[in-house]
N, C-alpha and C positions, 0 to 999 in steps of 0.2 A: 557306699557302693551298693549295699543291698537295696537301699531306697531307690536308687537309680534303676536297678534291675527290675524292681517291682513296678516302677512307673512305666518303663518300656513294655513290660509284660501286660500291664493294664491297657495300654494303648493298643497293643496287638490284639488283645481279647475283644476290645470294643470294636476294632475294625472287622475282626472275624464275625462277631455277632451281627454287626450292621450288614455285612455282606450276605450272611445267611438269611437275614430278614428280607433283604432286597431280592434274593434268589427265590424265596418262597412266596413272594408277593408279585402279582395278585393271584390268589388261589380261587377266587370266585368273581362273578360280575360286580362291577362298580356302579353305584347309582350316580348319575350325572344330573344334578338339579339345575333346571333352567327356569329362572323366575318370571319369564314372560311366555306368551302364547306361541304355538307352532307357527313358523313363518316370520316371526319377528327377527330383527338383526341378531340379538343375543342368542336366540334359538338356532339361527343359521350358523353362527360362529361355533357354538357348542357342539351341534350335531356334526358339522363338517370336520372339525378337528377331532372330535370324539370318535368318529368312525375310523379315521386314520390311526389314532392311538390304539383303538381296539385291535386292529389288524397287526400292529406292531407288538402289542403286549400279549396277545393270545387270550385275552379276556375282554368281554364286552363292557363298554361304558354305556349303560342303559339310560336313555333320556327320560327325565321325569319333569314334565312341564308343570309349574305351579304358578299360574297366571292369576294373581289376585292382589288387591291392595297395593298397587304400584310396585309390585315385585317383593313386597315385604314378607309375604307368606313363604316364598321360596328361600329367602334369606334367613328367616326364622328357623325353618326346618333344617337348613344346612348347619346353622350355628348350634342347634340342639342335637345334632346327630353324633354318634360315637366317633371319636377321633382315632379311627383304626385304618384310615386310608381307603375305606370302601364307600365314602361319600365325597364327591367333589362338586364344586359349584362354579358355574361360569356367570360372571356378573359384569354389567356395564357400570358407569359412574353412579348408578342407582344405589350401590352399596355405600356411597358417601353422601348422596343427596337425600335419601329417605329419612335419615335422622334429623334433617333440617325441616322436614314436612310433617312428620308424624310424631306425636307424643306417645310415651309409654311403649316404645318398641321393646321387644324381648331379646334384643341383641345389641352388642356394641361393635361397631365396625372394626376397631383396632384390637379389642380384647378377645373377640370370639371367632376370629378367622385367621388362618395361617396362609400367607401369600405363597403361591406355587409358581405361577408363570404369567407374564404378560403374553397376550395372544395376538390381538389384532386391533386395528383402529379404523374408523370411518370418519372422513373429513366432512366438515360442513361448509356450505357456501351461502353467502348473503345474496338474496334475490330481491329485486324491486320490480314493481309493475312498470311496463314500458312508458306510462305517462309520467313517471317520476323523473325529473330532469337532473339526474345524477348518474354519472357513468363510472365514477371512482368512489372509493371509501372517503377520501378527502372531501369530494364534492357532496357526498351524502351528509357528512357531519356538518359541513358549512350550511347546507340547506336546512338541516334540523335546527341549527342555531338561529337561522334567519326566520324560521317558522316554529318557535317553541310551542309544543303541545298540539301542533297541527298534523304532524306525521304520526302514523300508527304502524304497529307491527302485529302480525298474527303469530300464535304459538300453539303447540299441542296441549297447552294447559300449564297452570302454575307449577313450577319446579322442573319442567322438562328442560332439556339442554337448549332447545331453540328459544325458550323463555329466558333462561339464565344467561345465554350468550348475549342477548340484547341488553339485559340488565348490566352485564359487564361493560358493554360499550357505553351505555348511559353513564355509568359510574366513572369510567376512565376519561370520557370526553365532556362530562357535565352537560349533557343534552337532555331534552325532554321529549321522549317518545311515548305514545300511549299504547298500553298493552291491550290486545284483544285476544283473549283465550278461546280456543276451540277444543272440541273433544277429539284431539288427535292431530298430528302434524299433517296428515293427508287433507283434512278439512281446512286447515290453515292455508295450505298450498292452493286449494280450490278457491278459497276466499281471495287470495292474491290474484289468481287468474281472472276472477270476476270483478276485480277492482274494489273489493270491499276493504282491503288493507293495502298499505303502501309497500310493506317490506316483510319478508319472512326469511328466517335462517333455516336451511333444510339440509339433510344429508345429500351428498353429491349424487349418488345413484338415482334416487327418485326425482331429483331436480333436473337431470339431464334432458328428459323429453320436453319440459317446459322451456328450457333454455334454447334447445335446438329448434323448437317450433316458433320461437320469437314471442312466446306468451309471457316470458319473464326475462329480465336482464341480470346476468351474473355480475356482481360488483367486486367481490373479493372472496377468497377461500380463507377459512379461519385456521390456517396451519402454517408450519414453518417452511414447508416445501410445496411447490406447485403440484397439482393433481394431474395425473397422466391423462385423464379423460377431459380435463379443462386446461389444456396447456397455455392458452392465451389469457387466462384469468390470474391476476397477480395474487400473491398471498398478503395477509395483513402485515407480515414482517417486511415484505418488499414495499408495501404502501406506506411504511413509516409508523406503523402501530404495532410494535412487537408484542405487546401484552394482550392484544385482542386475538386470543387463540382459544378454540373450543373444539377439540377432537372428541369423538365418542370412542372410548377405549373399551376393550373387553379383556378379561383376565380370569385366571383359574385360582380358586381357593379351596382349602379344606378346613374342617373344624379345627379350632385352636387345640394344640396338644398332640396333633398328629406327629408321629415320629419323624425326625429330621431326615432319616435315610429314605423314608417313603416319599416325603416331599421332594427330595432331590431326584428320586427315581421318576416321579410324575413330571417334574420339570424337564428332565432329559428327554422323556418320551414326547412331551409337547414341543420342545425345541426341534426334535428330529422330525416330527410331523410337519412342522412349518418350513422344512427344507424340501418337501416333496413337490416336484414340478406340477403334477396333476392337481394337488390340493391348492397350490398357489394360483393356478389358472382359475379354479372354481371360485376362489376368493376374489380374484380380480374381476371376474364376470359379475360378481355380486357387489362390486364397489368397495371391497374391503382390502386393506393393506396389512400384510403380516407385520407384527410388532413384537418380536420375541424379546423376552427379558427374564432375568433371574428372579428368584424369590426376594432377594435383597432390593433389587430395582423396583419390584412391584410394591414392596413395603414402603419404600421412599415415596413412590407415586401416591400411594394411599394417604400417607400423612400430609403430603403437600396439597393434594386435592381436597382433603377435609378442610384445611385452612383456607384454601382459595374459594371453595364453594360457600363456606360459612360467611366469608366477607361479602360475596355477591348476594347471598340470601338476606343479609342485614340491609344491604343497600336497596334491595327490592322490597323490603318490608314484609317478607314472607313470615307467616305465623303458622305454628304447628297445629294440626287438626287433633 
């Protein structure tokens, strides 16, 4: 009987302690590490949600842009920060892709970060030059099979999502497309407009002007559901290719070892921010979709994405620098 009483008392003490910590946190500003430059999608997601969370919490999330080495500088700083809840990181799939591109990283994506919350996603769309005689994904694949090695695609560089998305398609459908890397997705899109490449996979928001002006044809969106701004463009799932999906997701992490009650608190505040109508409208205007999720869901996503991107990287023959 005494052991039962002691066990119940221990649970109550732990609960009280956790509540006290949550009530006292945060007592000072929180550093918000953003691994890319101001104006980038991850910066926009982090700043937009961070501002709303600051207002809710009564303490500022102070943006700290660390744009260098493909995002690895920011990730390294976050991984090496104290696990006290006063450093948070907003990352894209860079957190799982960088280990496939760079040797001797000073962090491990699973070991050194604690998942807090899924935040948002941006969908990609496959664009072709108007001269390409393919209006559907099925037709594009058939054309690539009929012309092996003759169709090419542009990307923002090796290891970018618009590169890996095409490599995923190549692997799934056993087709031969030639990769033409550029120094950024914007330059790849410009190359498509100029007829230098046949196809580019691009985030929906920057692709819209090209589609609406007729300078590019939208073939398919790489998502499970149709995109509101492209209601007539089918998804890869609808087109009969359910594995050809490549969303750009954004999520919040803290250094590993951050107390669980602080992680839960940050998650609740992020989830609350993603219910704000004004915030949702700002995200929609920027081509972003809210994608809230628990720490557990984010952890599952991280593990599955590590496996998926590793397979694509092997197929693409990527080598670490």
